[in-house]
C-alpha positions in Angstrom: 132.9 54.2 149.0 129.2 53.1 148.8 126.7 55.1 150.8 123.2 53.6 150.7 120.7 55.6 152.8 122.0 55.3 156.4 124.5 52.5 155.5 128.2 53.2 154.8 130.5 50.5 153.5 134.2 51.2 153.6 135.9 48.5 151.5 138.8 48.3 151.6 140.1 50.1 154.6 143.5 51.5 153.4 146.7 52.3 155.2 146.6 48.9 157.0 148.1 45.5 156.2 145.6 43.1 154.6 142.0 43.4 153.5 139.4 44.8 155.8 135.8 45.9 155.1 133.8 48.0 157.6 130.0 48.5 157.4 128.1 50.8 159.6 124.5 52.1 160.0 124.2 55.8 161.0 121.2 57.2 162.7 121.0 60.8 164.0 124.6 61.5 163.0 126.0 58.6 165.0 126.9 55.0 164.4 124.0 52.7 165.5 125.3 49.4 164.2 128.6 48.1 162.8 130.3 45.0 161.2 134.0 44.2 160.8 134.8 41.8 158.0 138.3 40.4 157.3 138.3 39.8 153.6 141.1 37.3 153.3 141.4 33.6 154.0 144.7 32.5 155.7 145.4 28.9 154.9 148.9 28.5 156.2 147.8 26.4 159.2 146.5 23.8 156.8 149.7 23.8 154.9 151.6 23.2 158.1 150.1 19.7 158.7 152.5 16.9 158.1 155.6 19.2 158.2 158.6 19.0 160.4 157.9 21.2 163.5 161.5 22.6 163.4 160.6 24.4 160.1 157.3 25.8 161.4 158.8 29.2 162.2 160.0 29.7 158.6 156.5 29.1 157.2 154.4 30.8 159.8 156.2 34.1 159.5 154.6 34.2 156.0 151.3 34.8 157.7 152.1 38.5 157.2 154.5 40.8 155.4 154.6 43.2 158.3 154.7 41.0 161.5 157.1 38.4 160.1 159.5 38.4 163.1 156.7 38.2 165.7 155.2 35.1 164.0 158.6 33.5 163.6 159.5 34.1 167.3 156.1 32.9 168.5 156.3 29.8 166.4 159.8 28.8 167.6 158.6 29.3 171.2 155.6 27.0 170.5 157.7 24.1 169.3 160.3 24.6 172.1 157.4 24.5 174.6 156.0 21.3 173.1 159.3 19.5 173.1 160.7 21.0 176.3 163.8 22.6 174.7 165.8 25.1 176.8 167.3 28.1 175.1 170.7 29.8 176.0 170.5 33.2 177.5 172.4 34.8 174.6 169.8 33.5 172.2 167.0 35.0 174.2 168.8 38.4 174.2 169.2 38.3 170.4 165.6 37.3 170.0 164.5 40.0 172.4 166.5 42.6 170.4 164.8 41.5 167.2 161.4 41.7 168.9 161.8 45.0 170.6 163.3 46.7 167.5 160.7 45.3 165.2 158.1 46.8 167.6 159.9 50.2 167.3 159.7 50.1 163.6 156.1 49.1 163.7 155.0 51.9 166.1 156.9 54.6 164.1 155.3 53.4 160.9 151.8 53.2 162.4 151.8 56.7 163.9 153.4 58.6 161.1 152.6 56.7 157.9 149.3 54.9 158.7 147.3 57.1 161.1 148.9 60.6 161.3 147.1 61.7 158.1 143.8 61.0 159.8 144.6 64.1 162.0 147.2 66.1 160.0 145.8 68.0 157.0 148.6 68.3 154.5 146.8 70.8 152.3 146.4 73.1 155.3 150.2 72.7 155.9 150.9 74.4 152.6 149.7 77.7 154.2 152.0 77.4 157.3 154.7 79.9 158.2 158.0 77.9 158.6 159.3 80.3 161.1 156.2 80.0 163.3 156.3 76.2 162.8 159.9 76.1 164.1 158.9 78.0 167.2 156.0 75.6 167.8 158.3 72.7 167.4 160.8 74.1 169.8 158.1 74.5 172.5 157.3 70.8 172.2 160.5 70.0 174.2 158.2 70.1 177.2 156.6 67.0 175.9 159.8 65.0 175.5 160.8 62.6 178.3 164.4 63.9 177.8 163.2 67.5 177.9 164.9 68.1 174.6 163.7 69.6 171.3 164.2 67.4 168.3 167.4 68.3 166.5 165.9 69.1 163.1 163.1 71.3 164.3 164.6 74.3 162.6 163.4 77.0 160.3 165.4 75.5 157.4 164.0 72.0 158.0 160.4 73.3 158.1 160.9 75.5 155.0 162.4 72.6 153.1 159.4 70.4 154.1 156.9 73.1 153.0 158.7 73.6 149.7 158.6 69.9 149.0 154.9 69.7 149.9 153.9 72.8 147.9 155.8 71.5 144.9 154.0 68.3 145.2 150.5 69.7 146.0 150.5 72.3 143.1 150.8 69.5 140.5 147.1 68.8 141.3 148.0 65.1 141.4 148.5 64.1 145.1 149.2 60.5 144.2 148.7 58.3 147.3 147.4 61.3 149.2 144.7 62.1 146.6 141.9 60.4 148.5 142.6 62.1 151.8 139.7 64.0 153.5 141.5 67.3 153.4 139.4 70.2 154.7 137.1 67.8 156.6 135.3 69.6 159.5 136.9 67.0 161.9 140.4 68.2 160.9 141.4 71.2 163.0 145.1 71.4 163.6 146.7 74.8 162.8 148.7 75.0 159.5 151.9 75.1 161.6 151.2 71.9 163.5 150.1 70.3 160.2 153.4 71.3 158.6 155.4 69.9 161.6 153.5 66.6 161.4 154.3 66.4 157.6 158.0 67.2 158.2 158.3 64.4 160.8 156.3 62.1 158.5 159.1 62.4 156.0 161.8 62.0 158.6 160.1 58.9 160.1 160.7 57.1 156.8 164.4 57.2 157.5 164.2 56.2 161.2 162.0 53.2 160.6 164.5 52.1 158.0 167.3 52.4 160.5 165.7 50.1 163.0 164.8 47.7 160.3 168.5 47.6 159.4 169.4 46.7 163.0 166.9 43.8 162.8 168.5 42.6 159.5 172.0 42.7 161.1 170.9 40.1 163.7 168.3 38.2 161.6 170.3 38.1 158.3 167.3 39.4 156.4 164.3 41.7 157.0 161.5 41.0 156.5 161.4 37.3 157.0 164.4 36.8 159.3 166.6 33.7 158.8 168.4 33.2 162.1 166.0 31.2 164.2 166.3 27.5 165.1 164.6 25.3 167.7 166.9 25.7 170.7 168.3 29.1 170.0 169.6 31.1 167.1 171.9 30.4 164.2 173.6 33.7 164.6 177.1 32.7 165.6 178.5 34.9 168.4 182.2 35.5 168.4 183.4 39.0 169.2 186.8 38.3 167.6 185.5 36.8 164.3 184.6 38.7 161.1 182.3 35.8 160.2 180.1 36.1 163.3 178.2 38.6 165.4 181.3 40.5 166.5 181.9 43.7 168.5 181.8 45.8 165.3 178.3 44.6 164.4 177.1 45.0 168.0 178.3 48.7 168.0 176.6 49.2 164.6 173.3 47.9 166.2 173.8 50.2 169.1 174.4 53.2 166.9 171.2 52.6 165.0 169.3 52.1 168.2 170.7 55.4 169.6 169.5 57.3 166.6 166.0 55.8 166.7 165.7 56.2 170.5 166.4 59.9 170.1 163.7 60.2 167.5 161.2 58.3 169.6 161.8 60.4 172.7 162.2 63.8 171.2 160.0 63.7 168.1 157.5 60.8 168.2 156.3 61.3 171.8 156.0 65.1 171.6 154.1 64.8 168.3 151.6 62.2 169.8 151.0 64.5 172.8 150.6 67.6 170.7 148.1 66.0 168.4 146.3 64.3 171.3 146.0 67.7 173.1 144.4 69.2 170.0 141.8 66.4 169.7 141.2 65.8 173.4 137.5 64.7 173.0 138.9 61.6 171.2 140.0 60.3 174.5 136.3 59.8 175.2 135.4 58.2 171.9 135.8 54.7 170.5 135.8 52.8 173.8 135.4 49.0 173.6 135.7 46.1 176.1 137.0 46.7 179.5 138.5 43.2 179.6 142.2 43.0 178.7 144.8 40.3 178.3 148.6 40.7 177.9 151.4 38.2 178.4 154.8 38.6 179.9 157.5 39.0 177.4 161.2 39.8 176.9 162.4 36.7 178.8 165.5 37.5 180.9 166.6 33.9 181.8 166.7 30.5 180.2 164.2 29.1 182.8 161.6 31.5 181.5 160.7 32.7 185.0 161.9 36.3 184.6 160.5 38.8 182.1 161.1 42.4 181.3 157.5 43.0 180.3 154.8 42.0 182.8 151.5 40.4 181.7 148.1 40.1 183.2 144.4 39.6 182.9 142.1 42.6 183.7 138.3 42.0 183.9 135.8 44.8 184.0 138.6 47.3 184.0 139.5 46.7 187.7 139.9 43.0 188.5 143.5 42.2 187.9 145.5 39.0 188.0 149.1 39.0 187.0 150.3 36.4 184.5 153.9 35.5 185.6 154.8 32.8 183.1 153.8 31.4 179.8 152.9 28.1 181.6 150.0 29.8 183.4 147.1 27.3 183.2 144.4 30.0 183.3 145.9 31.6 180.3 146.3 28.4 178.3 142.9 27.0 179.1 140.9 30.3 178.8 141.4 31.0 175.1 138.8 29.9 172.6 137.6 30.9 169.2 134.0 31.0 167.9 133.1 30.7 164.2 129.4 31.4 164.3 129.8 34.4 162.0 133.0 33.3 160.3 133.4 31.6 156.9 134.4 28.2 158.3 132.6 24.8 158.6 131.1 23.8 161.9 129.9 27.4 162.3 128.4 26.9 165.8 131.7 25.6 167.3 133.6 27.3 170.0 137.0 25.5 170.1 140.3 25.8 171.9 143.1 26.6 169.6 144.6 23.2 169.9 141.5 21.9 168.2 141.0 24.8 165.8 139.4 23.9 162.5 140.6 25.8 159.4 138.2 24.4 156.8 136.8 27.3 154.8 133.1 27.6 153.9 132.5 30.8 152.0 129.1 32.5 151.6 128.2 36.0 150.6 128.5 38.7 153.1 125.5 38.1 155.4 124.5 40.7 157.9 122.9 38.2 160.3 125.0 35.2 159.2 128.6 34.7 158.2 130.5 37.8 157.2 134.2 37.5 158.0 137.3 35.3 157.6 138.3 36.3 161.1 137.1 34.1 164.0 135.9 35.6 167.3 138.4 34.9 170.1 137.2 35.0 173.7 138.9 34.6 177.0 136.9 32.6 179.5 133.9 33.4 177.2 134.3 37.1 177.6 135.0 39.7 174.8 138.5 40.7 175.6 140.9 43.1 173.9 144.6 42.9 173.5 147.2 45.4 172.3 149.3 48.2 173.7 146.5 49.4 176.0 146.3 45.9 177.5 150.1 45.7 177.9 150.4 49.2 179.4 147.5 48.7 181.8 148.7 45.2 182.9 152.2 46.6 183.6 150.8 49.6 185.4 148.5 47.4 187.6 151.4 44.9 188.2 153.5 47.8 189.6 156.1 48.0 186.9 158.0 51.2 187.7 159.1 51.8 184.1 155.5 51.5 182.8 154.3 53.7 185.6 156.9 56.3 184.8 156.0 56.6 181.1 152.2 56.3 181.6 152.2 59.0 184.2 154.4 61.2 182.0 152.2 60.9 178.9 148.9 61.1 180.9 150.0 64.2 182.8 151.2 66.0 179.6 148.0 65.1 177.7 145.8 65.8 180.7 144.0 62.5 180.9 143.2 59.8 183.4 144.3 56.1 183.1 140.8 54.8 182.0 140.8 57.2 179.0 143.4 55.0 177.3 140.5 52.9 176.3 139.6 55.2 173.4 140.6 56.2 169.9 143.3 58.6 171.0 144.2 56.5 174.0 145.2 53.6 171.7 147.6 56.0 169.9 149.0 57.2 173.2 149.4 53.6 174.6 151.4 52.7 171.5 153.7 55.6 172.0 154.2 54.6 175.6 155.0 51.1 174.4 157.6 52.5 172.0 159.4 54.1 175.0 159.3 50.8 176.8 160.8 49.0 173.7 163.7 51.5 173.6 164.6 50.8 177.3 164.2 47.0 176.9 166.3 46.9 173.8 169.1 48.7 175.6 168.8 46.4 178.6 168.9 43.2 176.4 171.9 44.6 174.5 173.8 45.2 177.7 172.8 41.8 179.1 174.2 40.2 176.0 177.5 42.0 176.3 177.8 41.2 180.0 177.0 37.5 179.5 179.3 37.1 176.5 182.3 37.9 178.8 182.0 34.4 180.1 179.6 32.6 177.8 179.2 32.9 174.0 176.8 30.0 173.5 173.8 30.7 171.3 172.0 27.4 170.5 171.0 24.1 172.0 170.3 22.2 168.8 167.4 19.7 168.6 168.9 17.1 166.3 165.7 15.2 165.7 162.1 15.4 166.7 161.2 12.6 169.2 158.5 10.1 168.5 155.3 10.3 170.4 152.6 12.9 170.9 153.3 16.4 172.1 151.5 19.7 172.3 152.7 23.2 173.1 151.9 26.9 173.0 154.0 29.9 172.3 153.3 33.5 173.2 154.6 36.9 172.1 153.5 40.4 173.0 153.5 41.6 169.5 153.2 45.3 168.4 149.4 44.8 168.2 149.0 42.7 171.3 149.1 39.1 172.5 150.0 36.6 169.8 149.7 32.9 170.5 150.6 29.8 168.4 149.4 26.3 169.2 150.8 23.0 167.9 150.1 19.3 168.2 153.0 17.1 167.1 152.6 13.4 166.4 155.3 10.9 165.3 157.7 13.7 164.4 155.4 15.9 162.3 152.8 18.6 162.9 149.3 17.1 163.4 147.5 20.5 163.9 148.5 24.1 164.1 146.6 27.3 165.1 147.5 30.9 165.4 145.4 33.4 167.4 146.7 36.7 166.3 146.1 40.1 167.9 144.1 41.5 165.1 141.8 38.4 165.3 141.1 39.4 168.9 140.2 43.0 167.9 138.9 42.6 164.3 136.8 39.5 165.0 133.0 39.4 164.2 130.1 38.7 166.6 130.2 35.5 168.5 127.4 32.9 169.1 125.9 35.2 171.7 125.7 38.1 169.3 128.4 40.1 171.1 130.4 42.4 168.9 134.2 42.3 168.6 136.3 45.3 169.7 136.5 47.0 166.3 132.7 46.8 166.0 132.1 48.0 169.5 134.5 50.9 169.2 132.5 52.3 166.3 129.2 52.4 168.2 127.8 55.9 168.9 130.8 57.4 167.0 129.8 60.8 165.4 129.9 60.9 161.6 129.9 64.5 160.2 129.8 63.6 156.5 128.4 60.3 155.3 130.5 60.4 152.1 133.7 61.1 154.0 133.5 59.0 157.2 136.8 60.1 158.6 135.7 59.3 162.2 135.3 55.6 161.3 138.8 55.5 159.7 140.3 57.2 162.8 138.8 54.6 165.1 139.8 51.6 163.0 143.3 52.9 162.3 143.9 53.4 166.1 144.0 49.6 166.4 146.8 49.4 163.8 144.9 46.6 161.8 147.0 43.8 160.5 144.7 41.4 158.7 146.5 38.2 157.9 147.8 37.9 154.3 145.6 36.1 151.9 146.6 32.8 150.3 143.3 32.1 148.7 141.2 34.6 146.7 137.5 34.6 145.9 135.7 36.8 143.4 132.5 38.9 144.2 130.3 36.0 143.0 132.0 33.6 145.5 134.0 31.7 142.9 137.7 30.8 143.4 139.9 33.2 141.6 143.3 31.8 142.2 144.5 28.3 143.2 148.0 27.7 144.5 149.5 24.3 144.8 152.2 23.9 147.5 154.8 21.2 146.7 
């Protein structure tokens, strides 16, 4: 990691999806300036032109190897919106199940496998007393919404975890953990809590696999599901057929959901609260824009007028307007993207996604010029953040009783106020709250599917051909990292233009034409940095957003020359 005077460059940021570079200037032990640079060009929108819109979902889920289902679902909604195709209720429930369960997998992976080791010192854990650790774990039942201790928080489980860790650590080759900032002054959990975190880190590998398995049962494959089609799903529903989604498979899905739900409620939530309580000052660090946007999601009827999750626009932290449908004109008209500091032609343009230009124009990294492949999205020309915080706050301000229940529970146990969610630790807490919501909505959609199938087992309204003429549409999805939107123009049966404004573009984007920083950049300002050569504090703030930089399809070497060229036939 290069350190040049008061300048730190972290490239690449690890434990994320994609390629991200962060540069900061440090003065007086605090960050005085910052730049977020997405280091990969995503060219799939260009590939989409001229293609049949009914196949868009299969291609766009290749934006990413992590968020595959969210892009597929958002894309299918985009084309259905453009062509005014109504979807049967059962198809919505199956899609909702895929979406909510994908979110559960994502949130478990993020907390335990991507960000926990920013707070948990595994070398310290080798000094823990397993018996004392088991007692600490038992006491965390107070932090569970169910009031239950996690089933495996036993002496034997903690001893086994320690033995595995010690065996691994004493080899002097920590493998993927070798570059961790172990012993950093900003690490201060007790050895026992560190051991508990490591034990659950190992368990979480199994539980994220279980929920991924449930997604695969519905989607036929995971990642890159195979069961979507414009007008519904291709997952045949027949509870009496071995060749369709039958009662046996539904019960299999429920069993997996039950196991993961217990882990979320009795391990994940207590762990988040315990770690947050030990690092409470991080609820006051890493704040960024007080403008938020979230869309309604988990549609509960075919008319798309009822949703399980509420959406809304919050300006300046207090001015709230609920978004009740995806047809909301303010929502659709207010989103733009600016490319002043992004590596695209027409660099001064601020365009609506319908007119988004994807023509690359690479230069070197320029501090006052172009320095990122990410654009700078804005809502009504305001820096706006999306993500679990936006969704949780929108639901809370809209009066959603389920959101209020879980927010109040976590806030009271962590000893924080609602505005403190806009922080490094607040982002981790909001994601945990969202995991609780996803559990409840997954159960609700499963039960709705079962009830509706008593009288109706339809699952698709096929679009046999794309009509001639010109159409445009937008699709929305409240993805694990926030509001995702896809935008399409269709002309004479094929795609004329396609744009995707992804959650990590909203948060990872560079400065705009007015010089205003994006949320990543803003969150780093004034952040303390204890050791220039080990900038753990920077990593903590960036990881709290759960970065998902879109997968590269075009690579450029350090001299700016093309390294790989791929022809799509």
